[in-house]
N, C-alpha and C positions, 0 to 999 in steps of 0.2 A: 421404467415401468411402475404401475402403481400398486402398491401392495395393502391386502385388504385386511382393515384394522379388526381388533376385537370385538369394539362394539359394533359393527357392522353385522358381525355374525352372531354375536351373542343370544339374541331373541330366536334363531334358528335352532342354536344348540340347546338351551332351555326347553323351545317348543318340543324337541326332537327326544328329550331326557325323559318323558314321561311316556311309561309302555304301550299306554292307550293310545296315545297321539302315534307315536311309531307304530301301531295297528292300522290305525286310520290311512297314513302314508302307504302302508303296504299295501291296503286293499284297492286305493287309490292309482298304483304302479301301472296297471294295465289299462284301465278304463275308468270313465267318469262314472259316480255313483250319486243317488239319491241320500240325503240323511238318513231317510227312513229306510233304506237298504243297509247304511253302515250300522246303523244302532242295531237291526238285526243279526248282523254279521257278529258285531261285537257283544251281542246278548245285553247291551246297557239300554238303560233310560233315555228317550229323548233330551230332558232336559240335561243330563250329564254331558251327552255326546254334543249339545250345543255350547256347552264351556270349553269343550276339548276344538271343537271346531273355531270358536270366535280365538283362540290362541293361535291356534295353525294359519288363520287369517290374517291374523294381527303380525305374524314374522314371517308372512308372505310365501308361505309355503305351498297353500293351496288356494283356489279362487272357486268363486260359486255363481250359478247363475240359475234364476228365477226360469221357470217352466211351470206355468197354471200354478198351482198352490204349492210347489214341490221347488226345491233346492236343490240344483244338482253340482257336486264337487271333483273337482280336479286338481291334480299338481302344477304348480306354477314353477315350471323346470328352471325358469334365469334364476330363481332362488335358489335352486341346486348346482347351478353353476358358480354363483357367489360362494357357496359353502364349499364347493369342491377346488375353487382357485383359493381359499382359504387354508385349507389343509396341504395342497399341491405347494404352497410356499415352506412348510416344513420340509419338505424332500428337497426341494431346491435351495433353500438358503441354510439350513442348519449346519453350523461347522460341526456339530456331533455326527462321527459315523455309528451305523448299526452296529450292534453288539456283536461280535464274533462267538461263535457257539465251537467249545473245544471238544473235541472227539478225543474220549479215554482210552 
């Protein structure tokens, strides 16, 4: 079984570490959105949003499609599967047992 290495998920973790980018991910959770709608929802300038969208695209977390003069963004769920598999490896292969909480 192939394990996911940290270098594979590092760009994903770095992209998700920013609160603004995490909000973009939440907005795209249920539907595709135009960049202008994302900027309006987050109350940020299009130029600031552009930087965050670029980071999310480079991490593979979102994909865009052009329709006329607008770009619509959606989640790239396959990249979330990569992250999910990486995190699941901690649960499966960790020799450390969860801490026990003592009742007094």
